[in-house]
C-alpha positions as CSV (number, residue, x, y, z in Angstrom):
1,M,-0.2,-0.2,-0.1
2,P,1.0,4.0,-0.2
3,S,4.3,4.8,1.2
4,G,6.7,7.9,0.6
5,S,5.2,9.6,-2.0
6,G,2.1,7.2,-3.1
7,I,-1.1,7.9,-4.2
8,L,-4.3,5.6,-3.4
9,T,-7.4,6.8,-4.6
10,G,-10.9,4.8,-6.2
11,D,-14.3,5.2,-6.0
12,N,-16.7,1.9,-5.5
13,V,-13.4,0.1,-4.1
14,V,-12.9,-2.0,-0.9
15,L,-9.3,-3.7,-0.3
16,I,-9.0,-7.4,1.2
17,F,-6.4,-7.9,3.3
18,D,-4.6,-11.6,3.8
19,D,-1.0,-11.5,4.5
20,D,-0.3,-7.2,4.1
21,S,-1.6,-4.5,5.3
22,L,-2.0,-0.4,5.3
23,Q,1.5,1.2,5.6
24,A,0.2,5.0,4.7
25,T,3.6,6.5,5.6
26,G,4.9,9.9,4.4
27,N,3.3,12.0,1.8
28,S,1.5,9.1,0.8
29,Q,-2.1,10.7,-0.5
30,I,-5.3,7.9,0.7
31,S,-8.9,9.4,-0.8
32,L,-11.2,5.8,-1.0
33,T,-14.8,5.6,-1.1
34,G,-16.3,2.0,-0.1
35,R,-18.0,-0.3,-2.5
36,T,-21.9,0.6,-3.3
37,T,-23.5,-2.4,-4.3
38,G,-22.4,-6.2,-4.5
39,D,-21.2,-8.3,-1.3
40,W,-19.3,-6.4,0.1
41,A,-21.4,-2.9,-0.8
42,G,-21.1,-0.3,2.2
43,F,-17.3,-1.3,3.2
44,L,-13.4,-0.2,2.3
45,M,-11.4,-1.6,4.0
46,V,-11.5,-5.2,5.0
47,A,-9.1,-7.5,7.0
48,T,-9.3,-11.5,7.4
49,R,-9.6,-13.1,10.6
50,D,-6.0,-14.8,10.5
51,T,-4.0,-10.7,9.6
52,D,-2.7,-9.6,12.7
53,D,-0.4,-7.2,11.0
54,T,-0.6,-3.4,11.8
55,M,-2.7,-1.1,10.1
56,L,-0.7,2.5,9.6
57,I,-1.6,5.5,8.8
58,S,1.2,8.0,9.5
59,S,0.7,10.5,6.2
60,A,-1.6,13.4,7.0
61,F,-2.3,13.3,2.9
62,V,-5.0,10.7,4.0
63,D,-8.6,12.4,3.3
64,K,-11.4,10.1,2.6
65,L,-12.3,6.5,4.1
66,L,-15.6,6.5,3.8
67,G,-17.0,3.6,4.3
68,T,-16.8,0.3,6.9
69,I,-13.2,-0.4,7.9
70,Y,-13.1,-4.4,9.2
71,L,-9.8,-5.1,11.1
72,P,-11.4,-8.1,13.8
73,N,-7.7,-9.1,14.9
74,A,-5.5,-6.2,13.6
75,P,-4.4,-3.0,14.9
76,L,-4.8,0.3,13.8
77,V,-2.2,2.7,14.1
78,V,-2.9,6.3,13.5
79,N,-0.1,8.7,14.2
80,A,-0.7,11.5,11.2
81,T,0.7,15.1,12.3
82,G,-2.7,16.6,11.3
83,T,-6.2,15.1,10.3
84,V,-7.4,11.9,8.3
85,A,-10.2,11.0,7.1
86,E,-11.9,14.5,7.7
87,D,-13.8,14.4,4.1
88,S,-15.8,11.7,4.9
89,K,-19.2,11.6,5.2
90,W,-19.6,8.5,7.5
91,S,-16.6,5.7,8.4
92,V,-18.0,3.2,10.4
93,I,-14.2,1.1,12.0
94,V,-13.8,-2.1,13.8
95,A,-10.6,-3.1,14.9
96,R,-8.6,-5.1,17.0
97,R,-7.6,-1.9,18.5
98,I,-6.9,2.0,17.9
99,E,-4.1,3.7,18.8
100,M,-3.5,6.9,18.5
101,D,-0.2,9.2,18.6
102,R,1.5,12.7,17.7
103,N,-1.5,14.3,18.3
104,A,-3.4,12.8,15.4
105,R,-6.9,13.9,14.5
106,L,-9.1,11.1,13.4
107,V,-12.8,11.7,12.3
108,I,-15.4,9.7,12.4
109,N,-18.7,11.5,10.7
110,T,-21.8,10.2,10.8
111,D,-23.7,11.4,7.3
112,Y,-25.0,7.6,7.1
113,A,-27.7,9.8,4.6
114,G,-25.5,11.9,2.4
115,S,-23.8,9.0,1.2
116,G,-24.2,6.5,-2.3
117,V,-22.0,3.8,0.6
118,P,-24.6,2.3,2.4
119,V,-24.2,0.8,5.9
120,P,-23.8,-2.4,6.4
121,M,-26.1,-4.1,8.7
122,G,-25.3,-4.2,12.6
123,V,-22.9,-0.9,12.7
124,G,-24.0,2.5,12.5
125,N,-27.2,3.7,11.7
126,N,-28.1,0.3,10.6
127,L,-28.5,-1.0,13.8
128,P,-30.8,-4.2,14.6
129,N,-33.9,-2.5,16.8
130,N,-32.2,0.7,16.8
131,S,-29.5,-0.7,19.9
132,P,-26.9,1.7,21.1
133,T,-23.9,1.3,20.1
134,R,-21.0,-0.1,22.5
135,L,-17.3,1.0,22.3
136,R,-14.8,-1.9,24.2
137,Q,-11.8,-1.4,26.0
């Protein structure tokens, strides 16, 4: 995945990690919108349960991560010196652990209706019986 000065942009995409991880470092740029239809609709990044590699965002040029990021056994580390995902209408992150460092700011917006990316069942505003979202330590 992008490092140094790489660029990763796309609409209607899902990134699936099996034996690899996201490493957005240096001046790399990322602007992604998740899948709008099909089996992976609403997802942006998915790691298999066998993947426990750290997903790293240390670039300050990651402006859009619109969709669900599902990392059941992988940590997400955000240590960019600035704001990450500020141009996303919404984001949902399910991760083994989320670490923030170096005054990083990860924006989690909730404008679910303002996006063409559907929210998967069980997260965001698509919870069964309007049950509240629970955060675990």
